[in-house]
C-alpha positions in Angstrom: 93.4 49.0 137.2 90.2 51.4 138.5 87.2 51.7 136.2 87.4 55.4 134.5 84.2 57.0 133.7 84.1 58.4 130.5 82.9 62.0 130.9 86.0 62.5 133.3 87.5 63.1 129.4 84.7 65.0 128.1 85.3 68.6 127.5 82.9 70.4 129.9 80.2 72.7 127.1 79.6 75.7 127.6 77.1 78.4 126.1 77.7 80.5 123.7 76.2 83.8 122.8 77.0 84.5 119.1 76.1 87.7 117.8 75.4 90.2 114.0 75.8 92.9 114.0 72.2 94.3 112.6 71.2 96.9 110.5 68.4 97.6 112.4 71.0 98.8 115.5 72.6 101.1 113.9 75.4 99.2 111.2 75.2 99.6 107.9 76.3 96.8 105.2 79.9 97.6 104.0 81.4 95.7 101.1 85.0 93.8 102.2 86.9 96.2 99.2 85.3 99.7 100.6 85.9 98.4 104.2 90.4 97.4 102.9 90.8 100.3 101.1 89.3 102.7 103.7 91.7 100.9 105.9 94.6 101.4 103.7 94.3 105.3 103.2 96.6 107.4 104.5 93.5 109.5 107.2 94.4 111.6 109.5 92.1 111.0 112.4 89.9 113.5 112.1 89.3 112.4 109.0 88.3 109.4 110.2 85.2 109.9 112.0 
């Protein structure tokens, strides 16, 4: 048997950028209950705009 390097078994690390919706960029804070109610409402495409 040969010598195995530990680096051979380590996962490759990637830098991942996590973006968060910023209220200064035009996003609104909406409660989850309101969002769920809107998604369950029987609205037409025009009403959703």
